[in-house]
N, C-alpha and C positions, 0 to 999 in steps of 0.2 A: 504494500500500500504506500502511495506517495502522492504528494501534491506537485503541481508544476508540470503536469503532462500536457502535451499539445492536443488540440482537437483532433488532428490527424491520428495520433496514437490512441485516443479514446474511440475513434471510429473503428479502428482495427480490432480493439478489444471487445467492443460491443458486437461486432459481427461474429466473433468467436462465441460469445455468450449466447447470442441469438441463433447460433448454428447456421450462419450464412457463410457463403464462400468468402474467404479473406481477399480474394482477387478483386481489386478495385474496379477493373474493367467490367466484371460480371455484376457488380453492385451499383452501377451508375443510376439505375432507376429508383433505388432506395436511398441514395446518398443524401438528398435534400431532407428526407424525412428523418434520417438518423441524426443529421446535424441539428435539426429543429428540436428533436426529443432531448438530445444531450444538453443543448443550451437552456431549454425550459426546465430540465431537471436540476441543473446547477442553480438557476434562478430560484426555484422552489426551495431547495435545500439551504440556499443563502438566506432566504427570508425566514426559514423555519427556526433558525438558531443563531445567536450572536457568537460566531466562532471566535474564540479569544485570539488566535494567531492572526486574525485580520485587523486587530486593534491598531490604530494609528493616532497620532496627534499632529495637528497642524497649527502654526502660529499665524495670526493675522495682525498686521500693524493697524492700530486705531488712529484716526485722523481727528484732530480737534474740530468739533462741530458736525462730524459726519454721523448720521443716524443709521444708515443701512449699509450692509456689507455683503459681498458675494461669498458663497460657500466655496471652499477649496474644491477643485474639480475632481480630485481623487478621494474625497470623503463623502460618504452617503449621508445627506441631511436627515433622512428618516431614521438613521441609526446613530444619531448624535447622543452621547451618554452624558457628558458634562462639559461645562465651559468654565475657564478660570481667567482672571484678569490680573496682570502684573501691576501691582500698586505698592509703592513704598518698599520696593525690594522684596515683596512677598506675593505669592499667588493667592488671590482672593476668590472664593467660589462665586459664580454668577448663577443665580437661580433662574429657572424657566418660568415665564409668565409675566406679561405686562398688561395692565388693565387701567381703567379710569382711576383706580386707587393710586397707582404710581403717577399718572399724568397730573393728578390733582396736587401731588407733592412737588413735582418738577416737570413742567410742561415742555415736551420735546418739540412741539410744533415750531417749524421754521418756515420762512417764506423765501422763495427764490427770487432773485433780482431778474427783471425782464426788460428787454429793449426791443426795438422793432425797426423795420424799414418797409417801404412799399415799392412794388415793381410797377412802374407807370406806363411804359410803352415798349414796343419792339416790333420787329418784322420777321417774317419766316426766314429760317436759317438752315434748313435741312437740305442736303444734296439729294438729287433723285436721278434715276436712270430708268430705262424701259426696254421692252421687247414686245413683239406681236407674234402670236401663234398663227402661222400661215398655211400649215398643212398637217395631214395625219389621217389615220384610219383606225378603226377598232381592232383590238386583239394583238396577241403575240408580243413582239419586241417594240411595239410602237409606243415609246415612253419618253418622258423627259427625265434623264437620270441625275442631273445636277444643275443647279443654278448657283454661280459663284460671283461674288463681288470682291475684287482685290484678293482673290484666292479663298475667301471664306464661303463655305457652302451654306445655302439658305434653306435647303429642304433636307429632311431627315431620311427620305426614301424616294425611290422613283415614283413618278406620277404618270399614269397611263393617259393616252389621248382619250378624251371623252366622246360624247355624242356629237360635238361640234367644236370648232375652234374656240368659240366664246365659252363653252362649258369647260374646256380644258384650261383656258385662262383663269376661270373662276377657281378651279381645283388647285391650280398652281398658286394663286393668291392665298387661298386658305392654308396651303402647306407652308408657305413662307411665314405667314402670321402665327402659325402654331409652333413653328420650330424655334428653339432657343439658340439661335446663332450668337456668336460673340465676335464683334459687337452685334447688337440686335438690329435687324432691318425689318421694316414693315412693307406691306404691299397693298395696292388698290387695283381695281380692274375696271375697264371701260370697253365693252364689246370683247374683242380678242386681244386687247393690249393690257399688259401688266406693267404697272409703274412701281418701281422699288424705291423706297425712301430710307435714307440713313438716319441714325439718331441725330437729333438737333445738336447734341453736345459735340459732335465731330466737326461741325462747322465746315470751313473751307478745306479741312484736311481730307475730306472724302472726295473732293472734286478730282475728276479724271480717273477715278478708280474704274477699271474695266468690268463690264457685265458680260459674263460668259454663260451661255446656255448649252448644256451638253444633251444631245438628243440621240434617240435610237429608232431604227425602223423607218417608217414613212413620215415621222414627225419633222416638220420644218418650222423655223422661226425667222422673222425678219425685223427690220427697223430696230436693231439692237443699238442702244445708245449708252455711252458711259455715264457715270455719275457726274452731275454738274449742278450749279446753282447754290452750293453750300456757302454760307457766310458766317463769319465769326461774330455773330450777334449774341453775346454771351455775358453772363455774370461770371467773372473770373475769380473773385475772391470776396469773402465776407470775414473781416477781421474784427476781433474783439480785443481791445487793448493790445493790438499788434499781432495777435495769434490768429492765423487763418483757419477758420473752422469749416471751410468748404473744401472737401478733398480734391475736387476736379471741377473744371468749368462747366456751367450749365447753360445750354443754348436756349434761345427763345422758343417757347411752344406756341400754341395757337392763341393764347391769351395770357394776361398778367397773372390771373389766378392759377392757371395750370402750370405756368412757369414757377410760381411760388411753391406749389406742391412739390415740384421736382427739386427745388432748392432745399426744402424741408427734409425730403428723403435723403438727400446727399449729406446734409449736416448731421442728421441722426445716425447715419452710417459711419461717420467719421470717428476718430479715436484720439482727439486732442486731450491734453492735460492742462487745465481741468476740462472735463467733458461737458460740452454745452448741448442743450436739447432745443428743438425748434418745432413750431406748429404754424399753420397758416389760417388766416381769416380772409377769404377772398384773395386779393392781391397783396395782402400784408403778411410779412414773415415776422413771427415773434420768436425771439431768441432768449432762452432762459439759462442762467448760470446754474451750477449744481446747488441743490437745496442746502447742502451742508455749509456752503460759503456764506449764506445769510447776508448780512449787511456789508460784508467785505467786498462783494461784487458790485455794489452800488457805484454809479458814476463811470463805469467802464464804457468807453466810447465804441460805437460800431462804425466801421468804415467799409463801404461796398465799392468794389471795382468792377467796371463794365467795359465791353468792347462793342463796336458797331452801333446799331440802332437802339440797343437796350438802355433804358433810363430808369432811375430809381429816385424816390423822394428822399428828403433829408432824414437820415436815421435818428432815432431817439436813443440816448444812452441808457444803459441798464439802471433800473431803479426799483424801489419797493422791497428790496431784500431785508429781511428781519431775522434776528437771531432768536432761537428758542433758548430755554434755560439749559445750562450745561453744568456738569458737576463730575467729580471723580470720587471714588472709583465707579466703574460700571458695576451695576448690581443685579440687573435682570436682562433677559433676552426672550425673544419669540421669533418664530418663523413666520414670514409674511410675504404675500405675493404683491410686489410693488408695481404691477402693471406690465412688466416685461418678463420677470422671472421670480422665483422664490429667493428671498434674501433674508439675512439675519438682521433683526432690529435690536439695537442696544438701548438700555435705559439705565441711568440718564445718559443723554448725549455726552460723549467724552469732552472734557474741557481741555485736556492736554493729550499729547501723543503717548501711546502705550502699546501693550501687546496683549492680544486675546489668544488664549490657547484652547483649541477645540479638540476634545477627545471623542473618538467614535470609531466606526468601522470603515475599512477600505471600500470604496464604491465598486460595485460588481463590474468587471471589465467585460468587453464584448467577447463572445465565443462564436464567431462566425467563420472566419478564415481558418484553414487547417493549421496555420502556424500560431493561431491564438492559443494562449496558455490558460488552462483551468486553474482556479485557485482553491478548489476543494479536492478531497481525496479521490483518486482516480477509480479505485475499485468500487467505492460507494456510488459514484456517479454512473459508472458503467452498469452496475447491477440494477440500480433503480430504473435507469433508462431502458435497459434490455427487458426488464419485466413489463414495462409499458409497451415496448415495441412488439413483443410476442403475445400479448394478452389476448388478442382476437383469435389467434390461430392455435395457441397451445396454452390453455389456462393452467394446466398443472405445472408446466415449465415456468410460467410467469409467477406462480405462487412460490416455487422454490427460489427463484431469483429474488423475489420481493423479501422473502424471509432472510436470505443471506445479506441483502442490502440493509435491512432493518437492524440486523445484528451489528453490522459495522457502524451504522449511525449511532446506535445506543452506546456501543463501546467507545466511540470517539467522544461522544458527549460526556460520558462518565470520566474518561481519562483527562479531558480538557477542562472539566468543571473546576471553578475556583471556589466552590461552595463547601469544600471539605472542612472538617473541624480543625480549628487552630488551638493547640494545647498550650496553655500558659499556667505554670505552677501545678501541673497535674490535673487541671480541670478544663474540659472543652470550652473554648471561648464562646461558643454559641449559647452556653448555659449561664454565662456570666453577663448579666444585664447592666453593663456600664457603658457610658457614652464612648469612652476611649476604645473599648474592645469592639463595640459595634463599628467604630470607624475603621479598625483593623480589618474587619470582615467586609467592609464596603457596604 
């Protein structure tokens, strides 16, 4: 029995226990099922018991004024056992649970500073090219196999000639719009002509990019034109106190409000420090500092840079940030969904930098690829999985495997249990009802 076996090794062992041929070539039709059963078995056993050997702790630096924190990616938030805070050179326990009782004592509510700017005007900026379906017939190899712009394929699979040139053009337009090319192109159709449009953010960069239609059989195309008409009508930067929070230029869309939405998406996808957030109201873009900065973000200036025909109104500086109450040490925590993901809320909001230590269990890693490594005992996993795998065809064999698996599970739990008696002065600690001994036993 051992831990750390790969999924590939578990598959071979399961085939032996299920009395299948170990020849991988002969078992291709069951491979997906075997993988799924093994992964599900490990997940079930991982949830069934807090295996002590998976215990880890991770430290998180606390930031003055920051209320919410991400969980470490390799720690399972659902199996978080305890949290401690380093204060005055000692680790202080942090209890679970924050309610109105705590907020009434020390109100954590902070207000983020917000500024804004409006996008007032602009003109079309996207380059476009086109081609026309001029020939074709039904059946066989009569297909469009690829449409490329600057070497980027715009369709995921061949499109056959339809009932007419116009119907084929419509099918090609749908295929382009459905396919996630990179960069992304869109298409529109008029009769048998397909017009391809580049992303507005590409601006003049896309001009002169060749459009190439690869055809088969009787299909023909004509009037193929390269990309043209792109212009650098863009918002090129949005700076807050000199920090550009716009990862890349945003080209003018069809209106100020749609352009504002694109700017918001780009800002929110950025990763500046501090991390700003954005939202839009019509053609107005609102920029918010992190909540934890409170009043510190007030008066930060917003400067917007543009190219071409795009114009913006005079930005308003960040304002309205207010601090919540802060104190040390951190004394309570809770798990909360903050709108994007589950995070850790601390109370009171730390007044100074410190260290939070989280004790818990290692997050369950993926068991999908054959090189992935299992974190639980290989024999236990294989026997439980094999019992499930053969249950429909050989119930007696399944019962034997299940019994063997259960014996290993129970033996491992017993040998790994930390609930055994602790003897102090000849008396089991569990029978001595003192606070210090209860602390020893956990």
